[in-house]
C-alpha positions as CSV (number, residue, x, y, z in Angstrom):
1,X,-42.6,52.3,57.0
2,X,-41.7,56.0,56.3
3,X,-44.7,58.0,55.3
4,X,-42.8,59.4,52.3
5,X,-42.6,55.9,50.8
6,X,-46.0,55.0,51.7
7,X,-47.3,58.2,49.9
8,X,-45.2,57.3,46.8
9,X,-46.5,53.8,46.7
10,X,-50.1,55.0,46.9
11,X,-49.6,57.5,44.2
12,X,-48.0,54.9,41.9
13,X,-50.9,52.5,42.6
14,X,-53.5,55.1,41.8
15,X,-51.7,56.0,38.5
16,X,-51.4,52.4,37.6
17,X,-55.1,51.7,38.2
18,X,-56.1,54.8,36.3
19,X,-53.9,53.9,33.4
20,X,-55.2,50.3,33.3
21,X,-58.8,51.6,33.2
22,X,-58.0,54.1,30.4
23,X,-56.3,51.4,28.4
24,X,-59.2,49.0,28.9
25,X,-61.8,51.6,27.9
26,X,-59.8,52.6,24.9
27,X,-59.6,48.9,23.8
28,X,-63.4,48.5,24.2
29,X,-64.0,51.6,22.1
30,X,-61.5,50.9,19.3
31,X,-61.7,47.1,19.0
32,X,-65.0,47.0,17.0
33,X,-63.6,49.5,14.5
34,X,-60.4,47.6,14.2
35,X,-62.3,44.4,13.5
36,X,-64.6,46.1,10.9
37,X,-61.5,47.5,9.0
38,X,-59.9,44.1,9.1
39,X,-63.1,42.5,7.7
40,X,-63.3,45.1,4.9
41,X,-59.7,44.5,4.1
42,X,-60.3,40.8,4.0
43,X,-63.3,41.1,1.7
44,X,-61.4,43.4,-0.7
45,X,-58.5,40.9,-0.8
46,X,-60.9,38.0,-1.8
47,X,-62.0,40.1,-4.8
48,X,-58.4,41.1,-5.6
49,X,-57.0,37.5,-5.7
50,X,-60.0,36.1,-7.7
51,X,-60.3,38.3,-10.8
52,X,-63.6,38.2,-12.5
53,X,-65.8,37.3,-9.5
54,X,-68.9,39.3,-8.6
55,X,-69.6,37.7,-5.2
56,X,-68.2,35.1,-2.8
57,X,-69.4,32.9,0.0
58,X,-67.7,31.7,3.1
59,X,-67.1,27.9,2.9
60,X,-64.7,27.7,5.7
61,X,-64.3,24.4,7.7
62,X,-61.7,22.4,9.7
63,X,-59.9,25.5,10.8
64,X,-59.4,26.9,7.3
65,X,-60.8,30.2,6.1
66,X,-62.0,29.7,2.5
67,X,-64.3,31.6,0.2
68,X,-65.9,30.3,-3.0
69,X,-66.0,32.9,-5.8
70,X,-68.8,33.3,-8.3
71,X,-69.1,35.2,-11.6
72,X,-72.0,37.4,-12.6
73,X,-73.9,34.3,-13.9
74,X,-73.4,32.3,-10.6
75,X,-70.7,30.0,-12.0
76,X,-68.0,29.0,-9.7
77,X,-64.7,30.8,-10.6
78,X,-62.3,29.5,-7.9
79,X,-61.6,29.9,-4.2
80,X,-59.7,32.2,-2.0
81,X,-58.1,31.2,1.3
82,X,-56.2,32.7,4.2
83,X,-52.7,31.4,4.5
84,X,-51.0,32.1,7.8
85,X,-47.6,31.1,9.3
86,X,-44.4,32.4,10.8
87,X,-42.0,34.7,8.9
88,X,-38.7,36.2,10.2
89,X,-40.4,38.9,12.4
90,X,-43.7,37.1,13.3
91,X,-46.9,36.0,11.8
92,X,-47.5,36.6,8.0
93,X,-51.1,36.5,7.0
94,X,-52.1,36.4,3.2
95,X,-55.1,35.9,1.0
96,X,-54.5,33.5,-1.8
97,X,-56.6,32.9,-4.9
98,X,-56.8,29.4,-6.5
99,X,-58.4,28.1,-9.7
100,X,-59.0,24.4,-9.1
101,X,-59.7,23.8,-12.8
102,X,-56.2,24.9,-14.0
103,X,-54.6,24.0,-10.7
104,X,-53.0,27.4,-10.6
105,X,-52.8,30.4,-8.2
106,X,-54.9,33.5,-9.3
107,X,-53.3,35.9,-7.0
108,X,-52.0,36.6,-3.6
109,X,-52.0,39.7,-1.2
110,X,-50.5,40.2,2.2
111,X,-53.1,41.1,4.8
112,X,-50.7,41.6,7.7
113,X,-47.1,40.9,8.7
114,X,-44.5,41.8,11.3
115,X,-41.5,41.6,9.0
116,X,-38.5,44.0,9.2
117,X,-39.4,47.3,7.6
118,X,-37.4,47.9,4.3
119,X,-36.4,44.2,4.1
120,X,-38.9,41.5,4.8
121,X,-41.7,44.1,4.6
122,X,-41.1,44.1,0.9
123,X,-43.3,41.0,0.7
124,X,-46.1,43.6,0.3
125,X,-44.6,45.0,-3.0
126,X,-46.6,44.3,-6.1
127,X,-43.6,42.7,-8.0
128,X,-43.2,40.1,-5.3
129,X,-46.9,39.3,-5.0
130,X,-47.5,39.2,-8.8
131,X,-45.0,36.3,-9.2
132,X,-47.5,34.0,-7.7
133,X,-50.3,34.7,-10.1
134,X,-50.5,31.8,-12.6
135,X,-48.1,29.7,-10.6
136,X,-49.0,26.0,-10.7
137,X,-50.0,24.4,-7.4
138,X,-47.6,21.6,-8.3
139,X,-44.5,23.9,-8.1
140,X,-42.3,23.6,-5.0
141,X,-42.6,27.4,-4.0
142,X,-39.0,27.5,-3.0
143,X,-37.2,30.9,-2.7
144,X,-34.4,31.3,-5.2
145,X,-35.6,28.3,-7.1
146,X,-39.1,29.1,-8.5
147,X,-39.8,32.2,-6.4
148,X,-37.7,35.3,-6.7
149,X,-36.4,36.1,-3.3
150,X,-36.1,39.6,-1.8
151,X,-32.4,40.5,-1.4
152,X,-31.6,40.6,2.3
153,X,-34.9,39.0,3.2
154,X,-34.5,35.4,2.1
155,X,-36.1,34.1,5.2
156,X,-39.3,36.2,4.6
157,X,-39.4,35.1,1.0
158,X,-39.0,31.4,2.0
159,X,-41.7,31.8,4.6
160,X,-44.2,33.1,2.1
161,X,-43.6,30.2,-0.2
162,X,-43.8,27.7,2.5
163,X,-47.0,29.2,4.0
164,X,-48.7,29.2,0.7
165,X,-47.7,25.6,-0.3
166,X,-48.6,24.2,3.2
167,X,-51.9,25.9,3.3
168,X,-52.7,25.0,-0.3
169,X,-52.0,21.4,0.4
170,X,-54.3,21.5,3.4
171,X,-57.1,23.2,1.5
172,X,-56.9,20.6,-1.3
173,X,-56.9,17.7,1.2
174,X,-59.9,19.1,3.2
175,X,-62.0,20.1,0.2
176,X,-60.9,17.5,-2.4
177,X,-63.0,18.1,-5.4
178,X,-65.8,20.1,-3.7
179,X,-64.9,23.3,-5.4
């Protein structure tokens, strides 16, 4: 082998190893902060989707992330749960509030998504999220039928409705009347 190529290969290997080490160390340093920020965002979302609660407890089970909300007197005021599924661009993750007594949603907020900027990403807009507040759990959650779809992003709109409906059905099945 020509020494010119050998030297080139050695340099590329050294650069690759060094880059890998830098990337791994950066991940180790930033990962706890990323997780902490995600946890704070999730806690804030629980309070947003269950108006009137003062505190909440994690009552997750069977792969479902669910929080029980309590008012200032300690009375149960509903639940919030994470609804997650595939959209057009990737995974959509939402926090959804639900009042079992009235069988209605109390709110919804998008925690994360990979939808197309300017189109599917509009699922984060308040007008879109507000339409779920007060919605009966018995509704079909179908875009262009009982959910206003985002123009040019029908797949994302449909995905949000499907994810909420599917997860709500699972939550009701797993928890029954426990909340």
